[in-house]
N, C-alpha and C positions, 0 to 999 in steps of 0.2 A: 281644130280637128287634126290629129297627127296622121302622117302618111306611113304606110308600111314600107319597110326597107326591101328593095329588090336589087338583085345583082344582075345587071344587064345594061345595055346602051353604051354610051361613050365612056362612062366611068369604068365599066367592066372591061371594055376593050383596052383602055389605058392601063388598068391594073394588070390585065393578062399580058399585055405587051411589055410592061415594065418587069413583071415577074419572069417572062421569057428571056428578056435581056439579062436579068440578074442571074437566072439559072444557067444561061449559056455562058455568061462570064465566069460564074462559079465553076462550071464544068471545065472551062478552059484552064482556070487556075488549078483545079484538082489535077487535070491532065498534066499541067506543067509541074505541079508538085510531085506527082508520081514519077514523072521523068527525072526531075531533080533528085528525088529520093533514090531512084535507080542509079543515077550517075554518082550520087554521093556514096551509096553502098558499094558500087563497083570500085570507086576510087579508094574507099576505105579497105576493101578486100585487097586491092592491088598494093596499098600501103603496107598492110600486114604481111603480104607475101614478100614484098621488098625488104621489110624489116628482117625476116628470116634469112634472106639471101645476104643482107648486109652483116648480120650477126655471124653467119657462117664464114663469110669473106674475111671479116675482121679477126675471127678466132684463128683461122688458118694463118693469116699474115702475122698476127701477134705471136703465135707459137713459133713460127719459122724465124721471125726476127729475133726472138729471144735466143733461139739456138745459134743464129748467126752472131749475135753479140757475144755469146759464151765462147764461140770459136775465135772471134776477134780478140777477146781478152787473152785466150790461151796463146795465140800467136804473138800478141804484144809482149807477153811474158816469156815466150820461147821463140824468139825470132829465127833461131837456127834449127827448128824442128825438122826431122826427117819425114819421108813419106810414111814410114812405119808409125812414127809418133803421131802424125796427122791422122792416118786412117784409124788408129786406136782411139784417138780422141773423138773423132766423128762418130765411131760406133757406140761410144758411151753417152751420146746426146740423145735424150729420150724423145724430143719433139720430132725427130726425123722418121719418116715413114716411106711407104712405097710411092707416094706422090713425088718424092725428091729424086730427081734424075742424077744429080751429082752435087758435091760440095767441093769447091776449089779455092786454092789460095794462090795469089799472084804477087810474089815479092818483086818489087820494082816493076809492077804491072805486066809481068810475064808469068803465065800459069806454070808453076813448078810442083805444086801439090794438088792432088785430086783424088777423090774417093766417091765411088769405086773406080779404080784405075782402068780395069780391063774394058768395060763398055764405053768409057769416055776417053780412050787413048788419043782419039782424034783432036781433042781439045788441049792435050798436053803440049806445052810450049807456045801456046797462043800469046802473042804480043798485042796487048790492047792498044798500044800507041799506033800500031799499023793497021788496026781493025777499024775501018771507017764507019762500020755500022754501029759498033758498041762504044767506041772511045768517047763520042760526045756525051753519052750518058754517064760515063765514068768521070769525065771532066766536071759535069754538073754536080755529081755526088761529092767530089773533092772540094768544089767551091762552096757548097753549103755545109760540109763537114759533118754529115750524119748519114744514116742508112737511107737508101732509096730503093725503089722497086720499079722495074721496067718490064715491058712486054706488050703483046707477044713478040718474042725475038726468035729469029731463025738461028738454030744452034749449029755450030761447026760439025758436031757429031751427028747431025740430022734431027729433023723434027722442030717443033716450036716449044718454047719454054717461057716461063715467067722467072725473071732473075731478080734476086734480092742481093744487094751488095752493101758492104760495110768497109770503111777505111781501117787500116791497121798501122800503128805508129811504133817506131823504135822506142824502147824504153830509154829515158835520159839517165845519165849516171847519177844525178841527184834527184831523180824523180820522186815526187811525193807519193805516199801510199794511201793517203786519205784526202777527202775534200775534192773539189773540182780541179780539173787539169785543163789548162788553156791549150787546146790542140793546135792552134795556129803557130805556136812556138815549138811544136814537136816535129821531128823528121819523119816523113812518110816511109813506112816499111813496104806497104803495098796494099792490096785489097783482098778480101775474102768474099766469095759469092756462093749463093745457094740457088740452084736451078730447079724449078718445079715444072712438072709435065703440064703444059698449058691445057690440054684437053681434060686431063684428070682433075686439074684445078677447077675447071668450069663445072665438071660433074659434082665434085665434092662441095663446092660452094652453093649448088642449086641453080646456078645460072643456066646450065644446059637444059634442065627440065622446064624452067620458067620461060625460056626463049620461044617455046612452042606457043605460048599464050601472050607474050608481051614483047614489044619492041623496047630494048634497053640500051642505055649508054652509061658507061662508067668512065669518068674523065676527071682531070684536075679541076679544082674549083674555079681557078682564074687563069689557066694557061690554055694556049692553042697550039699543041705540039704538031710538028710535021714529020717527026721521026720517032717511031715507037721504041727506039733504043733509049730515048730520053726519059719517058714516063710510061706508066701503065695506062692503056686505054682499051676499052672494049665497047663494041656496039656501033649504032648508027649515029654519025655525027649530026645528021639533020634534026635529031631530037632536041638540039640546043635551043631552037627557036620556036618550039611548039609547047602546048600545055601538057605537062607531065607531072607525075608524082615524083617528088624530089626528097632524097635523104642524104645527109652528110656522114662521111666516115670519120671515125674517131681514131686517127693516126697521128702520132707525135711528129712524124717526119714529113708528111704531106697532107694537104686538104683536098679530098676527093668528094665527088658528088655522084650519087646513083640516080638516074632518071629513068622512068618507065611509063609506058602506056599500053593499053591493050593492042593486040596485033592489028595493024592497019588504022589505028586511031580509036578514039572513044566513040562508042555507038551513040546515035542520036536518041533512040528510044529503046525501051525494054522489049525483049522478044514477045512478051504477052501483052504489049501495050494496047493492041487493038481490041483484045478481049476486055481489058479494063475500060477502054473507051465505050464499048458497047454497054457495059454495066452502068457507067455514068449516064449514058443517054437514057437508059431505061429508068434509072432513078429520077432523072430530070423530068421525064414524061409523067411519072407517078406523082411527083411534086406538083406539076402543072394540073394534073387531074384532080388532086385534092384541093387545089387553090380556090376553085369556085366555091366549094363548101366552106372553106376556112374564111374566105372573104365575107360570106354572108354572116357566119357566126361572129367574126371580128367586128363587122359593122354594127350588129346588134349590141355587142358588148361595149363597143366604143360609144354608141349613143347612150347606153345606160350609164357608163362611167362619166360621160360629159354632163348628163343630167344630174347625176349625184354630185359631181364636182361643182357645177353651177349652183346647185342648192346649198351646198356647204359654204361656198364662197359668198353667197348672198346673206348668210347669217350675220347678224350684227354683233355676235359674240364669237369668241375663239373656239375653234373645233380642232381636235387632234385625235388620232387613232394609232395605237401601238399593237404589234403582234404579241404572241405569247412569250416571245423572248425579249420583250421590252424594246423592240426596234420600231422606229417610226414608219408608219404606212402612209398616212395622209394628214395634212393640216391645211388650214386656210390662212389668208393673209392677215386676218384679224389676230390670229394666234401669234404670228411673227411680230406684229405691231405691238401686242401687249407686252411681250417679253424682250422686245428689241433684239431678236436673235439674228446672227449672220445668215445670209441666204444659203451659204455653202453647208450649214449644219442642217437645214430643213430639207434634207434629201432622204428619199426612201432608204431605210436600212440604218439610219443613225440611231445608236443606242440612247435610251432615255438618260442614262448616267452622263453621257457626253453633253447633252443639253443642260442637265443640272449643273455640271461642272462649269459650263460656259457662263451660266447665270451667277454662280458663286465667284468666279474669277473676275467678272465685270462688276462685282460688288452690288448686283441687283437684288440678291437674296441676303438679307441680314442674318448672320449665323448666331447672333446673341452670345451667350456664355460658352458656346461650343467652339472648338476649332473647326476649320473647314472640312477636314476629313471625317471627323465624328459627325458633323451636321449632315454631310452627304450620306453617310452610312445610315443614319437614323431616318432621313428622308426616303431613302431607297427601301428601307424596311417597311415603312408605312405604305409606300407605293406598291409593294409586292403583295399586299394583302388581297386575297381573292374575294373581295366583296365590295359592294357599293360604298363609295367614300365621298363624303362631303366635307370640304375644308375651306378655310379662308386663308389666303396667302397675302401677307403684308410685305410689300416690296420696299426697297430702300428709299425710293423716291416718294413714298407716302401713299402710293396707290394700293387699293385692296382688291384682290381678285378672288372671286368665289369659284372654286374648282369642284366639279362634279365628275366622278369617274364611275363608269358602269362596265363590269366584266361581261364578256360574251361567252357563248358555249364553247368555242374553240380555244379559249385561254387568252384571246386578244381582248382589248377593251377600248372604249371610246371615252373621250373627255370633253367636257364643255367648260369654257372659261368665260365668266361674266365679270365685267368691271363694275364693282359695287362701291367704288371709292366715294362717290357723292352720297350714296345711301348710307355708307358706313360713317362718313364724316358727319352727315346730318344726324345720324343716330347718336354719335358721340357728342355732337354739339347739343342735341336735345337733352341727353343725359347730363352733360355738364351744366346746361342752362337750368335744368330741373334741380340739380344739386345746388347750383349757385342760388337759385330762388329759395330753395329749402333753407340753405344756410342763412340767406338774407332775412328770411322771415323769422328765423330764430334770433338773429342779431337784432332785427328791427323790434321784435317783441321785447327783447331785453332792453334795448335803448329807449323804447317808449315807456316800458314799465318802470324804469328807474326814475325819471322825473315825475311820473304820475304817482309813484309810491311816495316820493317826497311831498308832493302837493297834498296827497290824501293825509299823510301823517301830520303835516303842518296844519291842515284844516282841522283835524281832530284835536290837536293841541289848542288851536285858537278857539275852538268851540268850547273847550273846557279850560278857559283862562284862569278860573278860580283855582285850578290845580297847580298853577305855577308857584314856585317857592316864594317869590316876592309877594304874590297875591295872598298866599296863606299867611305869611308873616304880618302883612298889613291888616288883614281881616282879624287875626288873633289879637293884635294890639288894640284895634278899634273896639272889639268886643270887651277887652279887659279894661279899657278906659284909661290905661296908663301910658299910651304912646304919645310922644311929644310931636309937635308940628314938624320939627326938623327931621326926626326919624321917619315920620309918615311920608315926608317929601322924598327922603332917600329911598325908601321902599317903593314908592310910586315910580321914581325914575328907573329903579332896577326892573320893575315890572314892564315899563315902556321899552326898555332896552331889550328884554327877552322877546316882547311882541315884535319889535322892529327886526330882530335877528330872524325870527320865524318868517316874517314877511319877505325879508331879503332872500331867504332860501326858497320861498314860494315863487318869487319873481325869477330867480335864476333857473329854477326848474321849469317855469313857464317859458322862459326864453329858449331854453334847450329844447323843450317840446315844440315850440314854434319853429326853431331851426330845422328840426327833423321833418316837420310837416312841410316847410318851405322846400326842402330838398326833394321830397316826394313829389310836390307840385311842380318843381322845376323839371324833374325828369319827365313827368307827364306832359308838360308843355313842349319840351324839346321833342319828344316822340311824336306829338300831334302837330308840331310845326307852328304852334301858336305863341311861342315865347318871342317877345319883342325886344330888340336891342336898339338903343338910340345913341350911337357913338357921336362925339363932338370933339373939337380940339380942346383939351383941358391940360392943366398943369400936372406934371407927374407928382409933384409934392402933395397935391390935393388927394391923390390916390394912396400914396405911401404913408403919409403921416397918421391918418386915423387908424390904419392897420397896426402901425408900430405902437401907437398909444395904447391900443387895446391889448396887444400881445406881449408888451414889454414886461408887464407884471407877471404874466404866466411864465416867461422864461426866467425871470429873477427868482421865482419860487423854486424852480428846478435847479438853480445855480448854474445856468448856462450863460455863456458870453453871447450877447446879441448885438452884432455889428451891422451897420447900414452904410453902404457906399452909394451915394446918389449923384450921378453925373449927367442925367438927362433932364430936359426942361419941359418939353411938350410932347403929348401923344394924342393920337386920334382914337378915342375909345369911349365906351360907356363907363364912366368912372365908378358907378355903383357896382356894376358887374365885374369890373377890373379889381375893385376892392374885394369882392366876394372871392375871386380867384386867388388873390394874394393872401387873403385871410385863411383860405383853405390850405394853401401850400405852406405858409409859415407855421400855421397851427399844426399841420401834420409833422413838420420838421421838429417843432418843440415837443410834440407828443411822443415821437419815436426816437428822441435823442435823450439819453440819460446823462451823459457827461460830454464836455467839450464845448461846442459852439454852434450857433445858427447865424448865418450871414446872408444879408440881402444886398445884391449888387445890381444897380440900375444904370445902364449905359446905352447910348445910341450906337447902333451898328448899321451903317448904310441907311436904308429907308425905314428901319424899324428900331424900336426900343426893346432892349432885352432886360427882363426881370429875372435874375438868377438867384435861386434860393438854395444855398449850400448848408449841409449839416454834417456832423461827425457821428451820425448814428450807426446802426447795424448794417445798413445798406440793403440792397434788393438784388436777388439772384437774377442773372441775365435772362433766364427762361421766363421770368415773371414781368419783365420790363414793359411789354406791350399789354399784357393781360390786366395790369392794374388800372388801365383806363377804361375797362369794360364795367358797365354798371353792375352792381351787386357783387363784383369780384373783390376778394380780399386775400392778401397773402396769408394772413392769419384769420381764418374764418370761424374760429371758436367764439361762441357767444359770450364766453367769460374771458376773452382776451384782455390783456392788460391795458391796451391803449384806448379801446372803445372806438365807436364810429360805425356807420352803416355801409361803407364801401361805395357810396354814390358820389362822394365829393370830387374825386379826380375825373370821373366820367363827365360830370356836370361842368367842371372847370375847362376841360378840353373843348367841349361843345361851345361854351361861352367864348373861349378864345377864338375858335374858328369862325363863329358868328360875327366877331369883330374884325375879321380879316387877318387874324394872327394864328398862332400855333402854341401847343404845349408839348414839350418833350422831356425826357429824363435820361440821365446817365448815372451809373452807380457801380460801386465796387464793394462787394460783401466785406464787412469788417472795417471799412474806411469811411463810408458815408455815401450820400446821394446829392445830386444836383438837378433840380427841376427848373426848366427854362421856359418862361412865358415871353413870347414875342408879340408885340402889337405895333401896327403901322404908325408912322409919324404923320403921314398925310392920309387924306380920305381914300378908302378902299371901296371900289364899286360893288364888291361882294359883301361888304359889311352890312349887318342887319338881317341877312338872309338866314332862313332856318338852317341849322347845322345838320350834318349827316346823322343817321340813326346812331344813338349812343351804344347800341349793340347789346342785344339780349342773347 
């Protein structure tokens, strides 16, 4: 009697408590995720704004540095330019704007040229060598040999500025006009500088607007300056050691870094974080509220699925279920065992085609005359038919699986796999046995009819002896009265010879008929276990000589070389049954060999004597080597076959060999001949004389 599923008690408390922990943990993770998302978005926004500032900063500096270089080239080419020449040149430089306070040139490091002159007259005559604030920066510029930027610098004419400086060299008398010039070998003319209004520079670059929301620091990438006359710096030096957004400047003359964070540091939570937390809490309570209902439904479904799974697993046959897209839904262990599929493939969602390819790749499914791709495509086409399908699958290892597939209303289908190997093999064996017996009956009827026909014909002739030619001649002479005694005797001898020949044919046919009957009786006795074998120690010569004597004439008639190599003395065997086996083996060798030889080799090997019968006949195919020892089986089963025979001789011979404690085997090469090997013990075998195994129907 089954119990109804209730949600309550310890199980419910445990489930509810576990769900509460999970939901609480999930809420915490969501809260953390929202916080991380806010931080990420804030940092991304800060990064984008800093990118704009960096681009503005770089654009301003690049433009002014290009103007400064142009002016340095002019002065290098015109080292004796006047104030007028200098002012005119400066006015023609496009990159100069209202942000520029002045442009000055200092030959021999003393300001002699300046534009505009009037507002900057206070800087005229400034000797950088005696200016302790700015000279270190000039020394650094001259040491690196390229343009540099410094600031903020307190200007002589008042206010703060950002100074861009570039060295100017005297032109050498043999100066090159193309290619690179080694400035270290040139004589310094002086410097040229461009002063930007510091506050205007901060506004134009966007730094002034951004500093309302961000703490920023612009500094050299790897230097720690103590004098702003050396390098340009801006912002709070304490940002070096905190988490900031960092961007690098793309300047050829210096490596600078822009660092920024929100004013006062990165916020811990978003402004609306508490509202989001409240929503998460409400969602969690709703989940817990529906959990009790879900638990009950889930428990019912779980029990139903467990019952279904147990029932499917209990099946003694393979079960499989696929959805409408041919993806695996369910299977039992018997299905896996039948097809020897890897466990990782028998997962929900695995396409049927993948399972099929696995079987083909593992050589489990024989593809026959098709290549693998074509076979798979044909198999899938059959599989996709939307109707009940009953097929037999013949696997490479010989097993036969009966597959029954039934489609369902939603397009999915279930399949049942039944291993019918034994039934199929039994059916095949029964059909083969039936066919063999049918063939045997045809052969036997032919074999029995042949000697009976001869016997009946001879009997008819014997009954009408007066119709013989010698009888007719003798009777005619007697009636005419003119036959002499000598002629009468000659005709009488001729008549006796004809009768003797008929009787010989009658005896031969009778012997043949008796042989056939004895074979049938031997098979019956072996099957019933009543055949008696009486092995004794006997001379091998007593077994071999009578067989050779009987068959030598037959081999001579066919023109075959019949060789005997006899090296053994004694064997423990039933000599009459041993002769029967040899007579059968050598007789078959002569029967199935048209040209060449038949050879009998008898030799002791260990505890046994081997009787090897070699021939140069047509040979036997490898697939037939074991079947030829089955009763009724014949390689050539046609009733009109050339050689004749019932197909029982080899089956009887093997059984007789085994009953004497020996064995009978064969090896053969098609087109080259065969070798049948009979082994019999030299000493007494405890198993000798026992009934042989079933000769096999």
